[in-house]
Each structure stands twice: as C-alpha cells, then as structure tokens.
PDB file of N, CA, C and O in Angstrom:
ATOM      1  N   MET A   1       0.724  -0.970   0.150  1.00  0.00           N
ATOM      2  CA  MET A   1       0.233   0.071   0.288  1.00  0.00           C
ATOM      3  C   MET A   1       1.311   1.126  -0.036  1.00  0.00           C
ATOM      4  O   MET A   1       1.287   1.893  -0.998  1.00  0.00           O
ATOM      5  N   ALA A   2       2.127   1.054   0.785  1.00  0.00           N
ATOM      6  CA  ALA A   2       2.737   2.214   1.233  1.00  0.00           C
ATOM      7  C   ALA A   2       3.525   2.456  -0.747  1.00  0.00           C
ATOM      8  O   ALA A   2       3.683   3.662  -0.941  1.00  0.00           O
ATOM      9  N   LEU A   3       3.839   1.834  -1.664  1.00  0.00           N
ATOM     10  CA  LEU A   3       3.888   1.793  -2.184  1.00  0.00           C
ATOM     11  C   LEU A   3       3.382   2.326  -3.794  1.00  0.00           C
ATOM     12  O   LEU A   3       3.920   2.580  -4.872  1.00  0.00           O
ATOM     13  N   ALA A   4       1.536   2.310  -2.998  1.00  0.00           N
ATOM     14  CA  ALA A   4       0.802   2.761  -4.307  1.00  0.00           C
ATOM     15  C   ALA A   4       0.660   4.729  -4.004  1.00  0.00           C
ATOM     16  O   ALA A   4       0.449   5.722  -4.700  1.00  0.00           O
ATOM     17  N   ILE A   5       0.940   4.410  -2.487  1.00  0.00           N
ATOM     18  CA  ILE A   5       0.890   5.960  -2.617  1.00  0.00           C
ATOM     19  C   ILE A   5       2.169   7.015  -2.636  1.00  0.00           C
ATOM     20  O   ILE A   5       2.068   8.241  -2.578  1.00  0.00           O
ATOM     21  N   LYS A   6       3.602   6.123  -2.747  1.00  0.00           N
ATOM     22  CA  LYS A   6       4.136   7.011  -3.225  1.00  0.00           C
ATOM     23  C   LYS A   6       3.863   6.756  -4.760  1.00  0.00           C
ATOM     24  O   LYS A   6       4.380   7.696  -5.364  1.00  0.00           O
ATOM     25  N   ARG A   7       3.336   5.981  -5.540  1.00  0.00           N
ATOM     26  CA  ARG A   7       3.663   6.609  -6.623  1.00  0.00           C
ATOM     27  C   ARG A   7       2.148   7.583  -6.669  1.00  0.00           C
ATOM     28  O   ARG A   7       2.060   8.678  -7.224  1.00  0.00           O
ATOM     29  N   TYR A   8       1.415   7.116  -6.192  1.00  0.00           N
ATOM     30  CA  TYR A   8       0.375   8.414  -6.317  1.00  0.00           C
ATOM     31  C   TYR A   8       0.322  10.116  -5.847  1.00  0.00           C
ATOM     32  O   TYR A   8      -0.630  10.890  -5.951  1.00  0.00           O
ATOM     33  N   LYS A   9       1.857  10.403  -5.237  1.00  0.00           N
ATOM     34  CA  LYS A   9       2.151  11.560  -4.575  1.00  0.00           C
ATOM     35  C   LYS A   9       3.149  11.478  -6.310  1.00  0.00           C
ATOM     36  O   LYS A   9       3.032  12.525  -6.946  1.00  0.00           O
ATOM     37  N   ALA A  10       3.692  10.798  -6.741  1.00  0.00           N
ATOM     38  CA  ALA A  10       4.713  10.779  -7.726  1.00  0.00           C
ATOM     39  C   ALA A  10       4.311  11.453  -8.631  1.00  0.00           C
ATOM     40  O   ALA A  10       5.122  11.947  -9.414  1.00  0.00           O
ATOM     41  N   LEU A  11       2.683  11.702  -8.803  1.00  0.00           N
ATOM     42  CA  LEU A  11       2.649  11.097 -10.184  1.00  0.00           C
ATOM     43  C   LEU A  11       2.191  12.987 -10.132  1.00  0.00           C
ATOM     44  O   LEU A  11       2.185  13.456 -11.270  1.00  0.00           O
ATOM     45  N   GLY A  12       1.982  13.601  -9.474  1.00  0.00           N
ATOM     46  CA  GLY A  12       1.449  14.838  -9.367  1.00  0.00           C
ATOM     47  C   GLY A  12      -0.207  15.254  -9.457  1.00  0.00           C
ATOM     48  O   GLY A  12      -1.072  15.351  -8.587  1.00  0.00           O
ATOM     49  N   GLU A  13      -0.223  15.469 -11.054  1.00  0.00           N
ATOM     50  CA  GLU A  13      -1.812  15.380 -11.475  1.00  0.00           C
ATOM     51  C   GLU A  13      -2.537  14.277 -11.923  1.00  0.00           C
ATOM     52  O   GLU A  13      -2.281  13.692 -12.976  1.00  0.00           O
ATOM     53  N   HIS A  14      -3.019  14.115 -11.512  1.00  0.00           N
ATOM     54  CA  HIS A  14      -3.865  12.790 -11.526  1.00  0.00           C
ATOM     55  C   HIS A  14      -5.413  12.589 -12.383  1.00  0.00           C
ATOM     56  O   HIS A  14      -6.424  13.291 -12.365  1.00  0.00           O
ATOM     57  N   SER A  15      -5.143  11.521 -12.999  1.00  0.00           N
ATOM     58  CA  SER A  15      -6.217  11.235 -13.614  1.00  0.00           C
ATOM     59  C   SER A  15      -7.469  10.442 -12.737  1.00  0.00           C
ATOM     60  O   SER A  15      -7.630   9.985 -11.606  1.00  0.00           O
ATOM     61  N   VAL A  16      -8.043  10.546 -13.679  1.00  0.00           N
ATOM     62  CA  VAL A  16      -9.501   9.344 -12.509  1.00  0.00           C
ATOM     63  C   VAL A  16      -8.782   7.691 -12.875  1.00  0.00           C
ATOM     64  O   VAL A  16      -9.109   6.675 -12.263  1.00  0.00           O
ATOM     65  N   SER A  17      -8.105   7.721 -13.618  1.00  0.00           N
ATOM     66  CA  SER A  17      -7.668   6.037 -14.076  1.00  0.00           C
ATOM     67  C   SER A  17      -7.370   5.823 -12.497  1.00  0.00           C
ATOM     68  O   SER A  17      -7.903   5.340 -11.497  1.00  0.00           O
ATOM     69  N   ASP A  18      -5.805   6.698 -13.030  1.00  0.00           N
ATOM     70  CA  ASP A  18      -4.751   6.790 -11.674  1.00  0.00           C
ATOM     71  C   ASP A  18      -5.410   6.576  -9.960  1.00  0.00           C
ATOM     72  O   ASP A  18      -4.841   5.979  -9.046  1.00  0.00           O
ATOM     73  N   LEU A  19      -6.836   7.308  -9.907  1.00  0.00           N
ATOM     74  CA  LEU A  19      -7.204   7.815  -8.532  1.00  0.00           C
ATOM     75  C   LEU A  19      -7.834   6.406  -8.376  1.00  0.00           C
ATOM     76  O   LEU A  19      -7.459   5.934  -7.303  1.00  0.00           O
ATOM     77  N   ASP A  20      -8.679   5.532  -9.070  1.00  0.00           N
ATOM     78  CA  ASP A  20      -9.493   4.293  -9.646  1.00  0.00           C
ATOM     79  C   ASP A  20      -8.459   3.425  -9.332  1.00  0.00           C
ATOM     80  O   ASP A  20      -8.651   3.586  -8.127  1.00  0.00           O
ATOM     81  N   ASP A  21      -7.558   2.668  -9.357  1.00  0.00           N
ATOM     82  CA  ASP A  21      -6.385   2.258  -9.345  1.00  0.00           C
ATOM     83  C   ASP A  21      -5.855   2.366  -7.436  1.00  0.00           C
ATOM     84  O   ASP A  21      -6.115   1.409  -6.707  1.00  0.00           O
ATOM     85  N   LEU A  22      -5.214   3.479  -6.935  1.00  0.00           N
ATOM     86  CA  LEU A  22      -4.967   3.452  -6.101  1.00  0.00           C
ATOM     87  C   LEU A  22      -6.274   2.862  -4.881  1.00  0.00           C
ATOM     88  O   LEU A  22      -6.009   2.273  -3.832  1.00  0.00           O
ATOM     89  N   ILE A  23      -7.778   3.242  -5.410  1.00  0.00           N
ATOM     90  CA  ILE A  23      -8.669   2.857  -4.702  1.00  0.00           C
ATOM     91  C   ILE A  23      -8.893   1.353  -4.700  1.00  0.00           C
ATOM     92  O   ILE A  23      -9.148   0.732  -3.669  1.00  0.00           O
ATOM     93  N   ASP A  24      -8.775   0.734  -6.033  1.00  0.00           N
ATOM     94  CA  ASP A  24      -8.748  -0.708  -5.791  1.00  0.00           C
ATOM     95  C   ASP A  24      -7.352  -1.841  -5.267  1.00  0.00           C
ATOM     96  O   ASP A  24      -7.263  -3.068  -5.259  1.00  0.00           O
ATOM     97  N   ILE A  25      -6.314  -0.642  -4.831  1.00  0.00           N
ATOM     98  CA  ILE A  25      -5.213  -1.219  -4.738  1.00  0.00           C
ATOM     99  C   ILE A  25      -5.344  -1.360  -3.337  1.00  0.00           C
ATOM    100  O   ILE A  25      -4.900  -2.434  -2.931  1.00  0.00           O
ATOM    101  N   VAL A  26      -6.070  -0.202  -1.997  1.00  0.00           N
ATOM    102  CA  VAL A  26      -6.374  -0.075  -0.950  1.00  0.00           C
ATOM    103  C   VAL A  26      -7.874  -0.623  -0.858  1.00  0.00           C
ATOM    104  O   VAL A  26      -8.570   0.235  -0.314  1.00  0.00           O
ATOM    105  N   ARG A  27      -8.405  -1.446  -1.110  1.00  0.00           N
ATOM    106  CA  ARG A  27      -9.924  -1.208  -1.028  1.00  0.00           C
ATOM    107  C   ARG A  27      -9.446  -3.556  -1.159  1.00  0.00           C
ATOM    108  O   ARG A  27     -10.224  -4.345  -0.623  1.00  0.00           O
ATOM    109  N   ARG A  28      -8.059  -4.109  -1.978  1.00  0.00           N
ATOM    110  CA  ARG A  28      -7.233  -4.934  -1.697  1.00  0.00           C
ATOM    111  C   ARG A  28      -6.775  -5.182  -0.666  1.00  0.00           C
ATOM    112  O   ARG A  28      -7.217  -6.222  -0.178  1.00  0.00           O
ATOM    113  N   LYS A  29      -6.086  -4.689  -0.119  1.00  0.00           N
ATOM    114  CA  LYS A  29      -5.447  -4.321   0.873  1.00  0.00           C
ATOM    115  C   LYS A  29      -6.363  -4.492   2.533  1.00  0.00           C
ATOM    116  O   LYS A  29      -5.879  -4.988   3.550  1.00  0.00           O
ATOM    117  N   ILE A  30      -7.762  -3.921   2.380  1.00  0.00           N
ATOM    118  CA  ILE A  30      -8.611  -3.871   3.347  1.00  0.00           C
ATOM    119  C   ILE A  30      -9.387  -5.022   3.570  1.00  0.00           C
ATOM    120  O   ILE A  30      -9.846  -5.484   4.615  1.00  0.00           O
ATOM    121  N   GLU A  31      -9.474  -5.528   2.020  1.00  0.00           N
ATOM    122  CA  GLU A  31      -9.802  -6.875   2.373  1.00  0.00           C
ATOM    123  C   GLU A  31      -9.097  -8.056   2.800  1.00  0.00           C
ATOM    124  O   GLU A  31      -9.372  -8.748   3.780  1.00  0.00           O
ATOM    125  N   ASP A  32      -8.049  -8.242   1.875  1.00  0.00           N
ATOM    126  CA  ASP A  32      -6.711  -9.357   2.756  1.00  0.00           C
ATOM    127  C   ASP A  32      -6.587  -8.664   4.169  1.00  0.00           C
ATOM    128  O   ASP A  32      -6.462  -9.671   4.866  1.00  0.00           O
ATOM    129  N   GLU A  33      -6.549  -7.789   4.888  1.00  0.00           N
ATOM    130  CA  GLU A  33      -6.435  -7.856   5.859  1.00  0.00           C
ATOM    131  C   GLU A  33      -7.637  -8.635   7.217  1.00  0.00           C
ATOM    132  O   GLU A  33      -7.579  -9.352   8.216  1.00  0.00           O
ATOM    133  N   GLU A  34      -8.547  -7.956   6.455  1.00  0.00           N
ATOM    134  CA  GLU A  34      -9.525  -8.773   7.053  1.00  0.00           C
ATOM    135  C   GLU A  34      -9.956  -9.845   6.925  1.00  0.00           C
ATOM    136  O   GLU A  34     -10.886 -10.196   7.651  1.00  0.00           O
ATOM    137  N   LYS A  35      -9.298 -10.912   5.742  1.00  0.00           N
ATOM    138  CA  LYS A  35      -9.174 -12.090   5.630  1.00  0.00           C
ATOM    139  C   LYS A  35      -8.533 -12.680   6.803  1.00  0.00           C
ATOM    140  O   LYS A  35      -8.694 -13.778   7.335  1.00  0.00           O
ATOM    141  N   GLN A  36      -7.789 -11.724   7.076  1.00  0.00           N
ATOM    142  CA  GLN A  36      -6.178 -12.562   7.928  1.00  0.00           C
ATOM    143  C   GLN A  36      -6.731 -12.410   9.889  1.00  0.00           C
ATOM    144  O   GLN A  36      -6.359 -12.975  10.917  1.00  0.00           O
ATOM    145  N   GLN A  37      -7.715 -11.393   9.582  1.00  0.00           N
ATOM    146  CA  GLN A  37      -8.415 -11.432  10.650  1.00  0.00           C
ATOM    147  C   GLN A  37      -8.877 -12.482  11.579  1.00  0.00           C
ATOM    148  O   GLN A  37      -8.748 -13.043  12.667  1.00  0.00           O
ATOM    149  N   SER A  38      -9.628 -12.366  10.210  1.00  0.00           N
ATOM    150  CA  SER A  38     -11.162 -13.242  10.417  1.00  0.00           C
ATOM    151  C   SER A  38     -10.022 -15.204  10.538  1.00  0.00           C
ATOM    152  O   SER A  38     -10.224 -16.196  11.238  1.00  0.00           O
ATOM    153  N   LYS A  39      -9.356 -15.015   9.889  1.00  0.00           N
ATOM    154  CA  LYS A  39      -8.625 -16.779   9.814  1.00  0.00           C
ATOM    155  C   LYS A  39      -7.871 -16.534  11.051  1.00  0.00           C
ATOM    156  O   LYS A  39      -7.369 -17.635  11.279  1.00  0.00           O
ATOM    157  N   ILE A  40      -7.416 -15.555  12.188  1.00  0.00           N
ATOM    158  CA  ILE A  40      -6.811 -15.239  13.106  1.00  0.00           C
ATOM    159  C   ILE A  40      -8.066 -15.580  13.810  1.00  0.00           C
ATOM    160  O   ILE A  40      -8.102 -16.799  13.641  1.00  0.00           O
ATOM    161  N   LYS A  41      -8.944 -15.320  14.380  1.00  0.00           N
ATOM    162  CA  LYS A  41     -10.268 -15.595  15.418  1.00  0.00           C
ATOM    163  C   LYS A  41     -10.571 -17.197  15.193  1.00  0.00           C
ATOM    164  O   LYS A  41     -10.975 -18.100  15.925  1.00  0.00           O
ATOM    165  N   ILE A  42     -10.231 -17.112  14.011  1.00  0.00           N
ATOM    166  CA  ILE A  42     -11.293 -18.557  14.041  1.00  0.00           C
ATOM    167  C   ILE A  42     -10.126 -19.567  14.966  1.00  0.00           C
ATOM    168  O   ILE A  42     -10.337 -20.208  15.996  1.00  0.00           O
ATOM    169  N   ARG A  43      -8.579 -19.392  13.995  1.00  0.00           N
ATOM    170  CA  ARG A  43      -7.965 -20.408  14.996  1.00  0.00           C
ATOM    171  C   ARG A  43      -8.232 -20.391  16.849  1.00  0.00           C
ATOM    172  O   ARG A  43      -8.241 -21.274  17.706  1.00  0.00           O
ATOM    173  N   GLN A  44      -8.423 -18.909  16.866  1.00  0.00           N
ATOM    174  CA  GLN A  44      -8.150 -18.608  18.264  1.00  0.00           C
ATOM    175  C   GLN A  44      -9.117 -19.195  19.366  1.00  0.00           C
ATOM    176  O   GLN A  44      -8.949 -19.517  20.542  1.00  0.00           O
ATOM    177  N   TYR A  45     -10.528 -19.206  18.247  1.00  0.00           N
ATOM    178  CA  TYR A  45     -11.743 -19.987  18.849  1.00  0.00           C
ATOM    179  C   TYR A  45     -11.330 -21.597  19.039  1.00  0.00           C
ATOM    180  O   TYR A  45     -11.511 -22.271  20.053  1.00  0.00           O
ATOM    181  N   ARG A  46     -10.848 -21.935  18.036  1.00  0.00           N
ATOM    182  CA  ARG A  46     -10.936 -23.124  17.972  1.00  0.00           C
ATOM    183  C   ARG A  46      -9.528 -24.016  18.712  1.00  0.00           C
ATOM    184  O   ARG A  46      -9.298 -25.215  18.550  1.00  0.00           O
ATOM    185  N   ASN A  47      -8.984 -23.368  19.264  1.00  0.00           N
ATOM    186  CA  ASN A  47      -8.217 -23.514  20.316  1.00  0.00           C
ATOM    187  C   ASN A  47      -8.934 -23.093  22.008  1.00  0.00           C
ATOM    188  O   ASN A  47      -8.902 -23.768  23.036  1.00  0.00           O
ATOM    189  N   LEU A  48      -9.326 -22.219  21.848  1.00  0.00           N
ATOM    190  CA  LEU A  48     -10.323 -22.455  22.961  1.00  0.00           C
ATOM    191  C   LEU A  48     -11.690 -23.948  22.788  1.00  0.00           C
ATOM    192  O   LEU A  48     -11.897 -24.744  23.703  1.00  0.00           O
ATOM    193  N   ARG A  49     -12.270 -23.976  21.718  1.00  0.00           N
ATOM    194  CA  ARG A  49     -12.595 -24.967  22.446  1.00  0.00           C
ATOM    195  C   ARG A  49     -11.472 -26.341  22.431  1.00  0.00           C
ATOM    196  O   ARG A  49     -11.972 -27.252  23.092  1.00  0.00           O
ATOM    197  N   GLY A  50     -10.758 -26.543  22.133  1.00  0.00           N
ATOM    198  CA  GLY A  50      -9.856 -27.664  22.730  1.00  0.00           C
ATOM    199  C   GLY A  50      -9.939 -28.414  21.652  1.00  0.00           C
ATOM    200  O   GLY A  50      -9.356 -29.497  21.609  1.00  0.00           O
TER     201      GLY A  50
END
C-alpha cells in the first residue's frame, strides 16, 4: 500500500484512472487484512474449544 501512495504522490496530476487504481489497491489491501484477521479469530476460537 505504501508503494501505491508513493506512486500517487509522484504522479503530481492525477487522472480518474490513476485514482481508481489507487482505490482498488487500497480496497484489496483492506480485504486481505480482514480475511487474515478472520482466520486468526477462527484459529483462536478453535484453540479455546480444544
């Protein structure tokens, strides 16, 4: 995500396409993080149940 932000800042003027690309990258990153957190919670729950 940091790379996407650096790219965004480096471009100066931004087209709608560039902004859409950045939004997609950030959205995917958030979704990936949410999936990872869900997996962690499932593992923790299973460990509690023994």
